[in-house]
PAZAPA-4460 file (N, C-alpha, C; in steps of 0.05 Angstrom, whole numbers, plus 32768, in hexadecimal, padded with zeros to 4 digits):
% residues 202
    n_x    n_y    n_z   ca_x   ca_y   ca_z    c_x    c_y    c_z   seq   type   mol
   7EDA   7EBE   7F67   7EDD   7EDB   7F6A   7EF0   7EE0   7F80     1      M     A
   7EFF   7EF6   7F7D   7F13   7EFE   7F91   7F0F   7F1A   7F99     2      K     A
   7F14   7F20   7FB3   7F12   7F3B   7FBD   7F2C   7F42   7FCB     3      Q     A
   7F38   7F59   7FC3   7F50   7F63   7FD0   7F4A   7F7E   7FDC     4      I     A
   7F4F   7F80   7FF5   7F4B   7F9A   8003   7F66   7FA6   8008     5      I     A
   7F6B   7FBD   7FFD   7F85   7FCB   8001   7F82   7FE0   8017     6      T     A
   7F96   7FE2   8028   7F95   7FF6   803D   7FB0   8005   803D     7      I     A
   7FAE   801F   8039   7FC6   8030   803C   7FCB   8035   805A     8      Q     A
   7FE3   802F   8063   7FE8   8032   8080   7FDE   804C   808A     9      H     A
   7FD7   804D   80A4   7FCC   8065   80B0   7FE2   8079   80B7    10      T     A
   7FDA   808F   80C3   7FED   80A5   80C7   8006   809B   80D6    11      Q     A
   801D   80A2   80C9   8037   809B   80D4   8045   80B4   80DF    12      S     A
   8058   80B0   80F0   8067   80C6   80FB   8073   80D7   80E5    13      I     A
   807B   80CB   80CF   8088   80DB   80BA   8074   80ED   80AC    14      H     A
   805A   80E8   80AF   8046   80FA   80A4   8044   8114   80B4    15      H     A
   8050   8114   80CC   804D   812B   80DD   8068   813A   80E2    16      T     A
   807E   812E   80DB   8098   813B   80E2   80A9   8144   80CA    17      N     A
   809D   8142   80B2   80AB   814C   809A   80C1   813A   808F    18      G     A
   80C1   8121   8098   80D5   810E   808F   80CB   80FD   8078    19      M     A
   80DD   80F2   8069   80D7   80E0   8053   80CE   80C5   805F    20      V     A
   80BA   80B8   8053   80B2   809E   805C   80C3   8089   804F    21      G     A
   80BC   8081   8036   80CB   806D   8027   80D3   8055   8038    22      S     A
   80EC   804D   8039   80F5   8036   8048   80FE   803D   8065    23      W     A
   80FA   8056   806D   80FF   805D   8089   80E9   8050   809A    24      T     A
   80F1   8044   80B1   80DE   8034   80C1   80CF   8045   80D6    25      D     A
   80BF   8057   80CC   80AF   8067   80DF   8097   8057   80EA    26      W     A
   8090   805C   8103   8079   8050   810F   8060   8061   810A    27      D     A
   8049   8057   8113   8031   8067   8112   8031   807D   8127    28      L     A
   8023   8093   8121   801D   80A7   8135   8006   809D   8147    29      S     A
   8000   80AB   815C   7FE9   80A4   816D   7FD0   80A5   815C    30      D     A
   7FCE   80B8   814B   7FB6   80BA   8139   7FB5   80A2   8127    31      R     A
   7FCC   809A   811C   7FCD   8083   810A   7FC4   8069   8118    32      G     A
   7FCC   8066   8132   7FC3   804F   8141   7FA5   804E   8144    33      I     A
   7F99   8066   814B   7F7C   8068   814D   7F6E   8062   8133    34      A     A
   7F7A   806C   811D   7F6E   8068   8102   7F6E   804A   80FC    35      Q     A
   7F84   803C   8101   7F86   8020   80FC   7F71   8010   810B    36      A     A
   7F6D   8018   8124   7F58   800A   8134   7F3D   800E   8128    37      R     A
   7F37   8026   811E   7F1D   802B   8112   7F1A   801C   80F8    38      M     A
   7F2F   801A   80E8   7F2D   800A   80CF   7F28   7FED   80D6    39      I     A
   7F36   7FE3   80EB   7F31   7FC7   80F3   7F15   7FC2   80FB    40      G     A
   7F0A   7FD4   810B   7EEE   7FD1   8114   7EDB   7FD2   80FC    41      K     A
   7EDE   7FE5   80EA   7ECC   7FE7   80D3   7ED0   7FD1   80BF    42      N     A
   7EE8   7FC8   80BC   7EEE   7FB3   80A9   7EE2   7F98   80B3    43      L     A
   7EE2   7F94   80CD   7ED6   7F7C   80D8   7EB8   7F7C   80D2    44      K     A
   7EAB   7F93   80D5   7E8E   7F95   80CF   7E8A   7F91   80B1    45      A     A
   7E9B   7F9B   80A0   7E98   7F9A   8083   7E9B   7F7D   807A    46      F     A
   7EAF   7F6E   8085   7EB4   7F53   807C   7EA2   7F3E   8089    47      L     A
   7E98   7F44   80A0   7E87   7F30   80AE   7E96   7F17   80B3    48      G     A
   7E8B   7F00   80AB   7E97   7EE6   80B0   7EAA   7EDD   8099    49      A     A
   7EB0   7EEF   8086   7EC1   7EE8   8070   7EDD   7EE2   8079    50      T     A
   7EE8   7ECB   8070   7F03   7EC4   8076   7F16   7ED6   8065    51      D     A
   7F2C   7EDE   8070   7F3E   7EEF   8061   7F5B   7EE9   8069    52      A     A
   7F6D   7EF0   8058   7F8A   7EEF   805D   7F94   7F0C   805F    53      A     A
   7FA8   7F11   8070   7FB1   7F2C   8074   7FCF   7F2D   806E    54      L     A
   7FD6   7F3F   805B   7FF1   7F43   8052   7FFA   7F60   8058    55      Y     A
   8014   7F63   805D   801D   7F7F   8063   803A   7F82   805B    56      S     A
   8040   7F9B   8054   805C   7FA4   8053   8069   7F9F   806E    57      S     A
   8083   7F99   806D   8091   7F94   8086   809C   7FAE   8093    58      D     A
   8098   7FC5   8086   80A0   7FDE   8092   808D   7FE4   80AA    59      L     A
   8098   7FEF   80BF   808B   7FF1   80D9   806F   7FFF   80D7    60      L     A
   806C   8015   80C9   8053   8023   80C8   803D   8012   80BC    61      R     A
   8043   8003   80A7   802F   7FF1   809B   802B   7FD9   80AD    62      A     A
   8041   7FCD   80B7   803E   7FB6   80C8   802D   7FBB   80E0    63      R     A
   8032   7FD3   80ED   8022   7FDA   8105   8005   7FDE   80FE    64      H     A
   7FFF   7FEB   80E7   7FE4   7FED   80DD   7FD7   7FD2   80DA    65      T     A
   7FE5   7FC0   80CD   7FDB   7FA5   80C8   7FD7   7F95   80E2    66      A     A
   7FE9   7F98   80F5   7FE6   7F8A   810E   7FCD   7F93   811D    67      E     A
   7FC8   7FAD   811D   7FB0   7FB7   812B   7F97   7FAE   811D    68      I     A
   7F96   7FAF   8103   7F7F   7FA6   80F4   7F7C   7F87   80F8    69      I     A
   7F92   7F79   80F8   7F92   7F5D   80FB   7F86   7F55   8116    70      G     A
   7F8B   7F64   812B   7F80   7F5F   8145   7F62   7F5F   8144    71      E     A
   7F57   7F72   8136   7F39   7F74   8133   7F2E   7F5D   8124    72      A     A
   7F3D   7F53   8110   7F33   7F3E   80FE   7F3B   7F22   8106    73      L     A
   7F4C   7F20   811B   7F56   7F06   8122   7F6A   7EFA   810E    74      G     A
   7F7A   7F0C   8101   7F8C   7F04   80ED   7FA9   7F0D   80F4    75      L     A
   7FBC   7EFD   80ED   7FD8   7F05   80F0   7FE3   7F0D   80D4    76      K     A
   7FEE   7F25   80D2   7FF8   7F2E   80B8   8010   7F1E   80AE    77      P     A
   8010   7F17   8095   8027   7F0B   8087   8037   7F21   807B    78      Q     A
   8050   7F24   8084   8061   7F3B   807C   8071   7F35   8064    79      L     A
   8074   7F49   8052   8085   7F45   803B   8091   7F60   8032    80      T     A
   80AA   7F5F   802A   80B8   7F77   8020   80AD   7F7F   8005    81      S     A
   809F   7F6D   7FF7   8094   7F74   7FDD   8080   7F8B   7FDF    82      A     A
   8074   7F8E   7FF6   805F   7FA4   7FFA   806B   7FBD   8006    83      L     A
   8085   7FBF   8008   8092   7FD7   8012   808D   7FEF   8000    84      R     A
   808E   8007   800C   808D   801F   7FFC   80A6   8020   7FE9    85      E     A
   80A5   8032   7FD6   80BC   8034   7FC4   80D5   803E   7FD2    86      R     A
   80EB   8031   7FCC   8104   8039   7FD8   810F   8052   7FCA    87      N     A
   8112   8068   7FD9   811C   8081   7FCD   813A   8086   7FD2    88      L     A
   8148   8070   7FD8   8165   8071   7FD8   8170   8084   7FED    89      G     A
   8183   8095   7FE5   8192   80A5   7FF8   8182   80B9   8008    90      K     A
   8169   80BE   8001   8159   80D1   8010   8149   80C3   8027    91      C     A
   814B   80A9   8028   813F   809A   803E   814C   80A3   8059    92      V     A
   813B   80AB   806B   8145   80B6   8085   8149   80D4   8085    93      G     A
   8145   80E1   806E   8148   80FE   806B   812C   810B   806C    94      K     A
   812C   8125   806C   8113   8135   806D   8109   8138   8050    95      S     A
   80EF   813E   804F   80E3   8145   8035   80F0   815D   8029    96      V     A
   80F7   8171   8039   8105   8189   8030   8120   8181   8023    97      A     A
   812E   816F   8030   8148   8166   8025   8144   8158   800A    98      W     A
   812F   8148   8008   8128   813A   7FEF   8124   814F   7FD9    99      L     A
   8115   8163   7FDE   810F   8177   7FCA   8127   8187   7FC1   100      R     A
   8139   818C   7FD4   8151   819C   7FCE   8167   818B   7FC0   101      E     A
   8166   8171   7FC3   817C   8160   7FB9   8173   814C   7FA4   102      N     A
   815B   814D   7F9C   8151   813A   7F88   8162   813A   7F6F   103      M     A
   816A   8123   7F66   817C   8121   7F4F   816D   811F   7F34   104      E     A
   8154   8117   7F36   8144   8113   7F1D   8127   8118   7F23   105      C     A
   811A   8128   7F13   80FD   812C   7F14   80F0   8114   7F06   106      V     A
   80E0   8105   7F13   80D4   80ED   7F07   80BE   80F4   7EF4   107      E     A
   80C1   80EB   7EDB   80AC   80EF   7EC7   80A2   80D5   7EBB   108      R     A
   80B2   80C0   7EBE   80AB   80A6   7EB3   80AF   8090   7EC9   109      T     A
   80A6   8079   7EC4   80A9   8063   7ED7   80C6   805A   7EDA   110      V     A
   80D7   8063   7EC8   80F3   805B   7ECA   8105   8070   7ED7   111      D     A
   80FA   8087   7EDD   810A   809C   7EEA   810E   8095   7F08   112      D     A
   8124   809E   7F13   812A   809A   7F2F   8131   80B5   7F3B   113      R     A
   8125   80BC   7F52   812B   80D6   7F5F   8149   80D7   7F66   114      M     A
   8154   80C0   7F6E   8170   80BE   7F76   817C   80A6   7F68   115      F     A
   8196   80A6   7F63   81A3   8091   7F54   819F   8076   7F61   116      S     A
   819D   8075   7F7C   819A   805B   7F8A   817D   8055   7F92   117      D     A
   816A   8064   7F87   814E   8060   7F8E   8141   804D   7F7B   118      A     A
   8129   8043   7F82   8119   8033   7F70   810A   8045   7F5D   119      E     A
   8107   803D   7F45   80F4   8049   7F33   80D9   803C   7F38   120      S     A
   80C4   8046   7F2C   80AA   8039   7F30   80A9   801F   7F20   121      R     A
   80B9   801C   7F0B   80BB   8002   7EFE   80C9   7FED   7F11   122      R     A
   80DE   7FF6   7F1F   80EB   7FE5   7F32   80D6   7FDC   7F47   123      D     A
   80C6   7FEF   7F51   80B2   7FE9   7F65   809E   7FD5   7F59   124      E     A
   8096   7FD9   7F41   8083   7FC7   7F33   808E   7FAA   7F32   125      W     A
   80A7   7FA8   7F2A   80B3   7F8D   7F27   80B7   7F80   7F43   126      M     A
   80BC   7F8F   7F58   80BD   7F84   7F73   80A2   7F7A   7F7C   127      R     A
   808D   7F88   7F75   8072   7F80   7F7D   8067   7F69   7F6D   128      L     A
   806E   7F67   7F54   8060   7F55   7F41   805F   7F38   7F4A   129      K     A
   8074   7F2B   7F54   8072   7F0F   7F5D   805D   7F0B   7F73   130      P     A
   805D   7F1D   7F87   8049   7F1C   7F9C   802D   7F1F   7F91   131      F     A
   8029   7F32   7F7F   800F   7F38   7F73   8005   7F1F   7F64   132      F     A
   8016   7F12   7F55   800E   7EFB   7F45   8007   7EE4   7F57   133      E     A
   8017   7EE0   7F6C   8011   7ECB   7F80   7FF6   7ECF   7F8E   134      E     A
   7FF1   7EE9   7F94   7FD8   7EF0   7FA2   7FC0   7EEA   7F90   135      L     A
   7FC2   7EF1   7F76   7FAC   7EEC   7F64   7FA8   7ECE   7F5E   136      L     A
   7FBD   7EBF   7F60   7FBB   7EA2   7F5A   7FB3   7E92   7F73   137      A     A
   7FB3   7E9F   7F8A   7FAC   7E90   7FA3   7F8E   7E8A   7FA4   138      S     A
   7F88   7E78   7FB6   7F6C   7E70   7FBA   7F5D   7E82   7FCD   139      N     A
   7F6B   7E95   7FD8   7F5E   7EA8   7FEC   7F49   7EB9   7FDE   140      E     A
   7F31   7EB8   7FE8   7F1C   7EC8   7FDB   7F1D   7EE6   7FE4   141      E     A
   7F27   7EEB   7FFC   7F2B   7F06   8006   7F46   7F09   8011   142      T     A
   7F55   7F1E   8008   7F6F   7F24   8012   7F70   7F41   8019   143      A     A
   7F7D   7F48   8030   7F80   7F63   8038   7F9E   7F6A   8035   144      I     A
   7FA4   7F80   8028   7FBF   7F88   8022   7FC4   7FA3   802F   145      V     A
   7FD7   7FA4   8042   7FDE   7FBE   804F   7FF9   7FC7   8045   146      V     A
   7FF9   7FDE   8039   8012   7FE8   802D   8013   8006   802E   147      S     A
   8020   8012   8019   8027   802E   8019   801B   803B   7FFF   148      H     A
   8019   8055   8000   800C   8064   7FEA   8016   805E   7FCF   149      G     A
   8030   8061   7FCA   803C   805E   7FB0   8039   8041   7FA6   150      D     A
   803F   802E   7FB8   803D   8012   7FB1   8020   800A   7FAA   151      L     A
   800D   8014   7FB9   7FF1   800E   7FB3   7FE8   8019   7F98   152      L     A
   7FF3   8030   7F90   7FED   803B   7F76   7FF7   8028   7F60   153      G     A
   800F   801D   7F64   8019   8009   7F51   8008   7FEF   7F52   154      V     A
   8000   7FE7   7F6A   7FF0   7FCF   7F6D   7FD6   7FD1   7F5E   155      F     A
   7FC8   7FE7   7F60   7FAE   7FEB   7F53   7FB1   7FED   7F34   156      C     A
   7FC7   7FF9   7F2B   7FCC   7FFB   7F0F   7FD1   7FDF   7F04   157      T     A
   7FE0   7FCE   7F12   7FE5   7FB3   7F0B   7FCA   7FA3   7F0B   158      M     A
   7FB9   7FA8   7F1F   7F9F   7F9B   7F21   7F8F   7F9E   7F08   159      W     A
   7F90   7FB6   7EFC   7F80   7FBB   7EE4   7F8D   7FAF   7ECB   160      L     A
   7FA3   7FA1   7ECE   7FAF   7F93   7EB7   7FBF   7FA6   7EA5   161      G     A
   7FC6   7FBE   7EAF   7FD5   7FD1   7EA0   7FF3   7FCB   7EA1   162      L     A
   8002   7FD7   7E90   801F   7FD4   7E90   802B   7FEB   7EA1   163      E     A
   8044   7FE7   7EAA   8051   7FFC   7EBA   8050   8018   7EAE   164      P     A
   8052   8019   7E93   8053   8033   7E85   8039   8043   7E89   165      E     A
   8024   8036   7E91   800B   8044   7E97   800F   8059   7EAC   166      A     A
   8022   8054   7EBE   8028   8066   7ED4   8035   8080   7ECB   167      L     A
   803D   8081   7EB2   8047   809A   7EA7   8031   80AF   7EA3   168      N     A
   8018   80A6   7EA0   8003   80B8   7E9A   7FEB   80B7   7EAD   169      T     A
   7FEB   80A3   7EBF   7FD4   80A1   7ED2   7FDE   8094   7EEC   170      C     A
   7FCE   8096   7F01   7FD7   808B   7F1B   7FBF   8089   7F2D   171      D     A
   7FC3   807A   7F43   7FB0   8079   7F5A   7FBD   8087   7F71   172      F     A
   7FAD   8097   7F80   7FB8   80A5   7F97   7FA4   80A3   7FAE   173      S     A
   7FAF   809B   7FC6   7F9E   8099   7FDD   7FAB   80A9   7FF4   174      G     A
   7F9E   80A9   800B   7FA8   80B6   8023   7FAB   80A1   8039   175      M     A
   7FB9   80A9   804E   7FBE   8097   8065   7FA3   808D   806F   176      A     A
   7FA1   8072   8072   7F89   8066   807C   7F74   8061   8067   177      G     A
   7F7A   8066   804D   7F65   8062   8039   7F64   8045   8031   178      S     A
   7F4D   803D   8028   7F47   8021   8022   7F3E   801E   8005   179      V     A
   7F47   8008   7FF8   7F3E   8001   7FDD   7F31   7FE6   7FDE   180      G     A
   7F1D   7FE2   7FCD   7F10   7FC8   7FCA   7F11   7FC0   7FAD   181      I     A
   7F20   7FAA   7FA8   7F24   7FA0   7F8D   7F17   7F85   7F8B   182      L     A
   7F07   7F80   7F76   7EF9   7F67   7F74   7EFA   7F5C   7F57   183      Q     A
   7EF9   7F42   7F55   7EF6   7F36   7F3B   7ED9   7F2D   7F37   184      T     A
   7ED0   7F2D   7F1F   7EB5   7F22   7F19   7EB7   7F05   7F12   185      T     A
   7EA1   7EF8   7F0E   7EA1   7EDB   7F06   7EAE   7ED7   7EEB   186      E     A
   7EAE   7EEB   7EDB   7EBB   7EE9   7EC0   7ED9   7EEF   7EC2   187      S     A
   7EE2   7EF7   7ED9   7EFF   7EFD   7EDD   7F06   7F1A   7ED9   188      G     A
   7EF2   7F2B   7ED4   7EF8   7F48   7ED1   7F01   7F53   7EEC   189      K     A
   7F15   7F64   7EEC   7F1F   7F70   7F04   7F12   7F8C   7F07   190      R     A
   7F06   7F91   7F1E   7EF8   7FAA   7F23   7F05   7FB8   7F3B   191      I     A
   7F07   7FD3   7F39   7F0E   7FE3   7F50   7EF3   7FEE   7F5B   192      V     A
   7EEA   7FE3   7F71   7ED1   7FEC   7F7D   7ED5   8006   7F8C   193      R     A
   7EEB   8007   7F9B   7EF1   8020   7FA9   7F0F   8023   7FA9   194      R     A
   7F18   803C   7FAB   7F34   8042   7FAF   7F36   805D   7FBE   195      F     A
   7F48   805F   7FD2   7F4B   8077   7FE1   7F33   807D   7FF3   196      G     A
   7F24   8068   7FFB   7F0C   806B   800B   7F14   8070   8028   197      D     A
   7F0C   8087   8033   7F13   808E   804F   7EFC   8089   8062   198      L     A
   7EE6   807D   8059   7ECF   8078   806A   7ED5   8064   8080   199      S     A
   7EE9   8053   807D   7EEF   803F   8092   7EFD   804C   80AA   200      F     A
   7F03   8066   80A8   7F0F   8075   80BE   7EFA   8081   80D1   201      L     A
   7EE0   807F   80C9   7ECB   808C   80D8   7EBB   8078   80E8   202      N     A
***
């Protein structure tokens, strides 16, 4: 049996200043730092003596979240660009208002791109897939994955064995600091025990 704990990075500065997140390297806000500490404390109690591996997006806001949680658990995060948020191309570094005013395409399918140089959600899926498959094939019984909202939606859809096209009609959505718990049964069935759980912030 395998357990994967997903964590959406905690509050970032871009959540408070009206800027686009994506591949811009925003750090955590003071509130986000406090939230990460609380998640680390509660996750330590939740896991007990369970051994775990810790993986994180290499973007600063996720990496900082993972480092703080890792301090509580005695783990060093393994960083990978596979867990980055979706690249939104030319609007990276711009404001959300600029994005809305200059969007080149309204996304309706997994193959649409907001901007010509942005990733589609299928692109994001294909970037994530090798890491996902390696994680499932590993001998680690518990893995913690710190990433971003859009990417974790793709991750959980992939977890359920669905195809990318499923994202045309359904999705997973969480908030900053939310936690998911994914587990396999002895028969190999993949279960979503929790998603978007904010109780680890309390």
